[in-house]
C-alpha positions in Angstrom: -26.1 -10.0 -11.9 -22.7 -8.3 -11.7 -19.4 -10.1 -12.2 -16.3 -8.8 -10.4 -12.7 -9.6 -11.5 -10.1 -9.9 -8.7 -8.2 -8.1 -7.5 -10.8 -5.3 -7.4 -8.2 -2.7 -6.2 -5.0 -3.5 -8.0 -1.4 -2.8 -7.0 -0.3 -1.7 -3.5 -3.6 -2.0 -1.6 -3.0 -4.4 1.4 -5.0 -5.2 4.6 -8.5 -4.3 3.3 -11.1 -3.4 5.9 -14.7 -3.5 4.4 -17.9 -1.9 5.8 -21.3 -1.2 4.5 -23.1 2.1 5.3 -26.5 2.2 3.7 -26.2 1.5 0.0 -22.5 2.1 -0.1 -19.5 -0.1 0.7 -16.3 1.5 1.9 -12.9 -0.1 2.0 -9.7 1.2 3.8 -6.2 0.0 3.2 -2.8 0.2 4.9 -0.6 3.0 3.8 2.6 2.2 5.8 5.2 5.0 5.2 3.3 6.7 2.4 1.1 9.7 2.2 -1.9 10.2 1.8 -2.5 8.2 4.9 -5.2 5.4 4.9 -6.7 5.6 1.4 -10.5 4.8 1.2 -12.4 3.5 -1.8 -16.1 3.1 -2.2 -18.5 1.0 -4.3 -22.2 0.4 -4.7 -21.9 -3.1 -6.1 -18.6 -4.5 -4.7 -17.3 -4.9 -8.2 -16.5 -1.3 -9.3 -14.5 0.8 -6.9 -13.6 4.5 -6.9 -11.2 6.5 -4.7 -13.2 8.3 -2.0 -10.4 10.1 -0.1 -8.1 9.3 2.8 -7.9 9.8 6.5 -6.1 13.1 6.5 -4.2 13.7 9.8 -3.9 10.0 10.7 -0.1 10.4 11.3 0.3 12.1 14.7 2.0 15.4 14.3 1.5 15.2 10.5 4.6 13.2 9.8 6.0 9.7 9.7 9.6 10.9 9.4 12.0 8.3 10.7 9.8 5.2 10.4 11.5 2.3 8.8 10.6 0.8 5.4 7.3 -1.0 5.8 6.7 0.7 9.1 4.2 3.5 9.7 0.4 2.9 9.4 -0.6 -0.7 9.6 -3.9 -2.4 9.0 -6.6 0.3 9.6 -10.0 -1.1 10.5 -13.0 0.9 9.3 -16.4 0.7 11.0 -19.7 2.6 11.1 -22.0 2.8 14.1 -25.0 4.2 12.2 -23.9 7.9 12.8 -20.1 8.0 12.5 -17.3 6.3 10.7 -14.5 5.0 12.9 -11.0 4.0 11.9 -8.6 2.4 14.3 -5.0 1.6 13.3 -1.4 1.2 14.5 1.6 3.4 13.9 4.6 0.9 13.9 8.0 2.5 14.5 10.1 -0.7 14.6 10.1 -3.5 12.0 11.9 -6.8 12.5 12.3 -6.3 16.3 10.5 -8.0 19.1 8.8 -4.8 20.2 7.3 -3.2 17.1 7.2 0.1 19.2 3.7 0.7 18.0 0.9 3.0 19.2 -2.8 2.5 18.5 -5.0 5.4 17.4 -8.6 6.1 16.5 -10.2 8.8 14.4 -13.9 9.5 13.5 -15.8 11.3 10.9 -19.5 11.8 10.0 -18.6 11.4 6.3 -16.0 9.1 5.0 -14.5 12.0 3.0 -13.8 13.8 6.3 -13.0 15.9 8.1 -11.6 13.3 10.4 -11.0 14.0 14.0 -7.5 14.3 15.4 -6.1 10.8 16.3 -6.6 9.7 19.9 -4.4 7.1 21.4 -5.9 3.8 22.6 -4.4 0.9 24.5 -1.7 -0.6 22.4 -1.4 -4.3 23.0 -0.2 -5.0 19.5 -0.9 -4.2 15.9 -4.0 -5.0 13.8 -6.6 -3.3 16.1 -10.4 -3.4 15.3 -13.5 -2.0 16.9 -16.8 -3.8 17.6 -20.0 -1.8 18.1 -22.9 -3.4 19.9 -25.9 -1.7 21.5 -24.0 1.5 22.3 -21.0 -0.4 23.7 -17.6 -0.3 22.1 -14.9 -3.0 22.2 -11.3 -2.8 21.0 -9.9 -6.0 19.7 -6.2 -6.5 19.2 -3.3 -8.8 18.7 -1.3 -9.3 21.9 2.5 -9.2 21.3 4.9 -10.9 23.8 8.3 -9.4 23.2 10.1 -11.4 25.9 12.8 -14.0 25.0 10.9 -17.2 24.5 7.6 -15.3 24.2 5.1 -15.7 21.4 5.1 -12.6 19.2 1.5 -13.5 18.3 0.4 -14.4 21.8 -3.4 -14.3 21.2 -6.3 -12.0 20.5 -7.5 -9.7 23.3 -10.5 -7.5 23.7 -11.0 -4.4 25.9 -14.3 -2.5 26.4 -13.9 1.3 25.9 -15.9 4.1 27.3 -17.5 5.7 24.2 -17.0 9.2 25.5 -13.5 9.1 26.9 -12.2 6.1 25.0 -10.5 5.0 28.2 -10.7 1.3 29.2 -14.1 0.5 30.8 -13.0 -2.9 32.1 -10.3 -5.5 32.2 -8.7 -6.7 29.0 -9.9 -10.3 28.1 -8.0 -13.0 26.2 -10.4 -14.3 23.6 -8.3 -16.9 21.8 -4.8 -18.3 21.3 -3.8 -20.4 18.3 -0.8 -22.5 17.3 -0.5 -20.7 14.0 0.1 -17.0 13.8 -3.3 -15.3 14.3 -3.8 -11.6 13.8 -6.2 -9.1 12.1 -9.2 -9.9 14.3 -12.6 -8.8 13.0 -15.8 -9.5 15.1 -19.4 -9.7 14.0 -22.6 -11.1 15.5 -24.9 -13.5 13.6 -27.7 -15.7 14.8 -26.5 -15.4 18.4 -22.9 -16.3 17.6 -20.0 -14.0 17.9 -17.9 -14.7 14.8 -14.2 -13.9 15.0 -12.5 -13.7 11.6 -8.7 -14.0 11.8 -5.7 -13.7 9.5 -3.7 -16.9 9.9 -0.2 -18.0 9.2 1.6 -14.7 8.5 1.2 -12.4 5.5 3.2 -14.3 2.8 2.4 -17.3 0.7 1.4 -19.2 3.9 -1.4 -16.7 4.5 -5.0 -17.7 5.2 -8.3 -16.9 6.9 -9.6 -18.8 9.9 -12.9 -18.3 11.7 -13.7 -18.9 15.4 -17.0 -18.4 17.2 -18.5 -18.1 20.7 -21.9 -17.5 22.3 -20.2 -14.8 24.5 -18.2 -11.8 23.2 -15.5 -12.6 25.8 -15.3 -16.3 24.9 -14.2 -19.0 25.0 -14.0 -19.2 21.2 -14.1 -22.4 19.1 -11.9 -22.5 16.0 -13.3 -23.8 12.8 -12.0 -27.1 11.7 -10.5 -25.8 8.5 -9.5 -22.5 7.0 -12.2 -20.4 5.4 -9.7 -19.4 2.7 -6.1 -20.0 1.7 -4.0 -20.7 -1.3 -1.0 -22.0 0.6 -1.4 -25.6 -0.5 -1.6 -24.8 -4.2 1.5 -22.8 -5.3 0.3 -22.6 -8.9 -3.0 -20.9 -8.0 -3.1 -17.4 -9.7 -4.2 -15.6 -6.5 -1.8 -16.2 -3.7 -1.3 -14.8 -0.1 -5.1 -14.8 0.5 -5.8 -13.5 4.0 -6.6 -10.6 6.3 -10.3 -10.7 5.7 -13.5 -9.1 6.8 -17.2 -10.1 6.3 -20.0 -7.8 5.2 -23.7 -8.4 4.6 -25.6 -6.8 1.7 -29.1 -5.4 2.2 -30.5 -8.5 0.5 -28.8 -10.8 3.1 -25.9 -12.0 0.9 -22.5 -12.2 2.4 -19.1 -11.2 0.9 -15.5 -11.2 2.2 -12.8 -8.7 1.5 -9.2 -9.9 1.6 -5.7 -9.2 0.5 -4.1 -11.2 -2.3 -1.2 -11.1 -4.7 -0.5 -12.1 -8.3 3.0 -13.7 -8.4 5.4 -13.9 -11.2 7.5 -17.1 -11.7 11.3 -16.6 -11.3 14.2 -19.0 -10.9 14.3 -17.9 -7.3 10.7 -18.7 -6.8 7.4 -16.7 -7.0 7.6 -12.9 -6.5 4.9 -10.3 -6.3 6.3 -6.9 -7.3 2.8 -5.4 -7.5 2.5 -6.0 -3.7 -0.6 -7.2 -1.9 -3.9 -6.2 -3.5 -7.6 -6.2 -2.5 -10.0 -8.9 -3.6 -13.6 -9.9 -2.8 -15.2 -13.3 -2.4 -18.8 -14.5 -2.1 -19.6 -16.4 1.2 -22.4 -18.6 2.3 -23.1 -20.2 5.7 -23.4 -24.0 6.1 -26.0 -25.8 8.1 -23.8 -25.7 11.2 -23.5 -21.9 11.0 -19.9 -21.7 9.7 -19.0 -19.4 6.8 -17.7 -21.0 3.5 -16.7 -19.6 0.2 -19.7 -19.9 -2.1 -17.8 -21.5 -4.9 -17.0 -24.5 -2.7 -13.3 -24.2 -2.5 -10.9 -22.7 0.1 -8.8 -21.1 -2.7 -9.8 -17.5 -3.7 -11.8 -17.2 -7.0 -10.6 -14.8 -9.8 -14.2 -14.0 -10.8 -17.2 -13.7 -8.5 -20.9 -13.2 -9.2 -22.5 -10.5 -7.1 -26.1 -11.3 -6.2 -27.8 -8.1 -5.2 -30.3 -5.5 -6.4 -29.0 -3.6 -9.4 -27.5 -0.2 -8.3 -25.5 2.4 -10.1 -21.8 1.5 -10.1 -19.4 3.4 -8.0 -16.7 3.9 -10.6 -15.0 2.3 -13.6 -14.2 -1.4 -13.6 -10.6 -2.6 -13.0 -10.1 -3.3 -16.7 -11.4 0.1 -17.9 -8.5 2.3 -16.7 -5.5 1.5 -18.9 -5.2 4.9 -20.4 -2.4 7.4 -19.7 -2.4 9.3 -16.4 -0.8 12.7 -16.9 0.7 15.0 -14.3 -0.3 18.7 -14.6 -0.6 21.6 -12.3 -2.9 19.6 -9.9 -2.5 19.3 -6.2 -0.6 16.2 -5.4 -3.5 14.2 -3.9 -6.1 15.1 -6.6 -7.6 11.9 -8.0 -6.2 10.6 -11.3 -8.4 9.4 -14.1 -8.7 5.9 -12.4 -9.8 7.5 -9.2 -6.6 6.7 -7.3 -4.4 9.4 -5.7 -2.4 11.2 -8.4 0.8 11.0 -6.3 2.1 9.4 -3.1 4.9 11.0 -1.0 7.2 9.3 1.5 6.9 9.8 5.2 5.8 13.5 4.9 2.9 15.1 3.0 3.6 17.3 0.0 4.2 20.9 0.9 4.7 24.1 -1.1 8.2 24.4 0.3 9.3 21.2 -1.6 6.8 21.1 -4.5 6.1 24.2 -6.7 2.9 23.9 -8.7 2.4 27.5 -9.7 5.6 28.8 -11.4 4.9 27.2 -14.7 1.5 25.9 -15.7 1.5 22.2 -16.5 4.9 21.8 -14.8 6.0 20.6 -11.3 9.2 21.8 -9.7 10.7 19.5 -7.1 13.2 20.9 -4.7 16.2 18.6 -3.9 16.3 17.1 -0.4 17.8 14.0 1.1 19.0 11.0 -0.9 16.9 7.9 -1.6 18.2 6.1 1.5 16.7 8.7 3.8 14.0 7.9 6.3 13.4 11.6 6.9 13.1 13.9 3.9 13.5 12.3 0.5 11.5 14.4 -1.9 9.8 11.8 -4.0 6.4 11.5 -5.7 5.2 8.0 -6.5 2.5 6.3 -8.5 1.3 2.8 -7.8 2.1 0.1 -10.4 -1.0 -1.9 -10.9 -0.2 -4.4 -13.7 2.8 -6.5 -14.7 3.0 -4.6 -18.0 3.6 -0.9 -17.4 5.1 2.0 -19.3 6.1 5.3 -17.7 7.8 8.5 -18.9 8.4 12.1 -17.8 10.1 15.1 -19.3 12.8 16.6 -17.1 14.8 19.8 -17.3 17.4 20.6 -14.7 21.0 21.9 -14.4 23.0 19.9 -11.8 26.4 21.4 -11.0 27.7 18.8 -8.5 27.4 15.1 -7.9 25.3 16.0 -4.8 22.5 17.2 -7.1 20.3 14.8 -9.1 16.8 14.3 -10.4 15.1 11.6 -12.4 12.7 8.7 -12.8 12.7 5.6 -10.5 11.2 2.2 -10.1 10.9 2.2 -6.3 10.1 -0.3 -3.6 11.9 1.1 -0.6 15.2 2.7 0.5 17.1 -0.5 0.0 15.4 -1.6 -3.3 15.1 0.7 -6.3 16.3 1.5 -9.8 16.9 5.2 -10.6 17.7 7.0 -13.9 19.0 10.4 -12.8 20.2 13.5 -14.4 23.4 14.5 -12.5 26.9 15.9 -12.7 30.1 13.9 -13.3 33.8 14.6 -13.7 35.2 15.0 -17.2 35.7 11.8 -19.2 38.7 9.8 -17.9 39.0 11.8 -14.7 38.7 9.9 -11.3 35.9 10.7 -8.8 37.7 13.2 -6.5 34.8 15.2 -5.1 36.3 18.6 -6.2 33.7 19.6 -8.8 33.8 23.2 -7.8 37.4 23.5 -9.0 36.7 22.8 -12.7 34.2 21.9 -15.3 32.4 18.6 -15.6 29.8 17.0 -17.7 26.0 16.4 -17.5 25.1 12.7 -17.5 22.3 10.3 -17.1 23.3 7.8 -14.5 21.5 4.5 -13.9 21.7 3.4 -10.3 20.6 0.1 -8.8 20.2 -0.7 -5.2 19.5 -4.2 -3.9 19.8 -4.6 -0.1 23.3 -3.4 0.9 24.7 -3.2 -2.7 24.5 -0.1 -4.8 25.8 -0.2 -8.4 25.9 2.2 -11.4 25.6 0.0 -14.5 25.4 2.8 -17.0 26.4 6.5 -17.4 25.5 8.4 -20.6 26.6 11.9 -21.5 23.8 14.3 -22.4 23.5 17.9 -23.4 23.3 20.3 -20.5 20.2 22.5 -19.9 18.1 20.5 -22.5 14.7 18.9 -21.8 15.0 15.1 -21.7 12.3 12.5 -21.7 13.1 9.7 -19.3 11.2 6.4 -19.5 10.9 2.9 -18.3 9.1 -0.2 -19.7 8.2 -3.1 -17.5 7.1 -6.4 -19.0 6.6 -9.1 -16.4 10.0 -9.7 -14.8 12.0 -7.3 -16.9 12.4 -3.5 -16.7 14.3 -1.4 -19.3 15.1 2.3 -18.9 15.5 4.7 -21.8 15.7 8.4 -22.7 15.0 10.6 -25.6 16.2 14.1 -26.5 14.1 14.0 -29.7 11.8 11.3 -31.1 14.3 8.4 -30.8 14.4 6.3 -27.7 17.9 5.3 -26.6 18.3 2.5 -24.1 20.2 3.1 -20.9 21.9 0.1 -19.3 21.0 -3.6 -19.3 17.6 -5.1 -18.6 16.9 -5.2 -14.9 15.0 -7.7 -12.8 11.8 -6.0 -11.8 10.9 -8.7 -9.3 13.7 -7.6 -7.0 11.4 -4.8 -6.2 8.9 -7.0 -4.4 7.8 -8.2 -0.9 9.5 -11.5 -1.6 13.1 -10.6 -2.4 15.7 -9.9 0.3 16.0 -11.0 3.9 13.9 -8.4 5.6 10.1 -8.1 6.0 8.5 -6.1 3.2 4.9 -5.1 3.0 4.2 -2.5 0.3 4.6 -2.7 -3.5 6.5 -1.3 -6.5 6.0 2.3 -7.6 7.0 4.5 -10.5 8.4 7.8 -9.1 10.1 11.0 -9.7 12.5 12.6 -7.3 15.0 15.4 -6.7 18.1 15.3 -4.5 20.3 18.1 -3.1 22.6 16.9 -0.3 24.2 20.3 0.4 21.7 23.2 0.7 18.4 22.2 -0.9 18.8 24.9 -3.5 18.6 22.6 -6.6 15.3 22.3 -8.3 14.1 20.1 -11.2 11.3 20.8 -13.6 9.1 17.9 -14.5 6.2 17.7 -17.0 4.0 15.2 -18.8 4.5 12.4 -16.2 2.7 9.4 -17.7 2.1 6.0 -16.2 0.2 3.4 -18.3 -0.6 0.1 -16.6 -1.9 -2.4 -19.1 -4.1 -5.1 -17.6 -4.5 -8.7 -18.7 -8.1 -9.0 -19.8 -9.6 -12.2 -18.4 -10.8 -14.7 -21.0 
């Protein structure tokens, strides 16, 4: 008997898609505007997961430059037909508009580690596509989006049969189901003569849930179950919230389990907030006498611990509470796995390239070349690490020589272009002199500047003079809702600025849709000619989990 502790993949890991191939389970997550695209984890026992790679090349043309925050690659659906892995996903280029301006793509590979075929475009009725394989036939399921005034943006679930060779439609698109609540994320399986349609219901926030429908025919009509299979929306105090976007899988022994997204909220005066983003969890499922799936523990709320009933197999990696040690940055390639199996670094909208990241000039060091500022949707040179626990400490040693206010480099707590905290080494006018933008006409000073951005407001709550051309250690400590930045030129930590509200870097703060999660990051900025470089070393991120009792 194995006991798993939810979430099994912690931090930014939304929209899980789960499949079994032989004795291995594989799970893909959304990557949105981040590279590497579509991370994949694997496990032998559903409790212990390790990073298995990513779908390299999922972004058409190799870039997501220009996509908005929380745009990019949404809700990949992973499947296996007995010979090949398939992943189908949407690239969303508009967020918060009626259109989404999204395209649907599919890629295949004989091994989940790749190589993956170049993406091929499929019919794009809406986001959240999935594939259903049956007796050599292939069906594409999708949400249908009605962008018209007065239309329903979640206008039902549709299915289109595809020619397996050309991937062109092999017949008319069929409407499977419409639902009064928002219904998305369709996943289809066949069991005991029933086609079972698993749906994400009610949106992706605290109202999220899972609803099941079934039919004797793939093309319907489908009967909705009388109650949700899972939701926490009626219990705001439950520790695992936002439970939805699910997929069922059967073990070789005939046991059933459900992957789903979830979130661990923090209480704030403004309400619950989830700065770690949406995470991945697993539930045990049984089937009732009428053939409907139910959570095995007899509740609709997700369980924090789950017993896995299956034959004992070697685990596929370390458990979620065995990875609290430091993760260091050395002269490794940016997507080399860290010691917890996750990608060492994530980059925004573009993959890391030698033109912006120098890994060879100084062993153990990483040189970032300054590019656009943190508000850019095109070429902000940032390397991020997922924050996986509410208690996190991070630090990095930085050496750089900015000579203008257009050059900076430093350590960030990052959510997106409109929500971040940055402690940057930069240039400023002499003490007492106004900002006049004429730095080339005289000397200035080297400073550490703490910048906060919250929606449309950008502030600089602290500026500290430091010695030029001297290595500095920059750090940040997060404890629940509070974040504190500091620096050290020797062994003494010196605070910079006031405590900051970490929960503003969450899905739940601000008026716009947000779908990712908080990161610790390093970056470099040069707004003039991209000649400025910053030397980083000893980048450590320690996420300290709460051990369940």
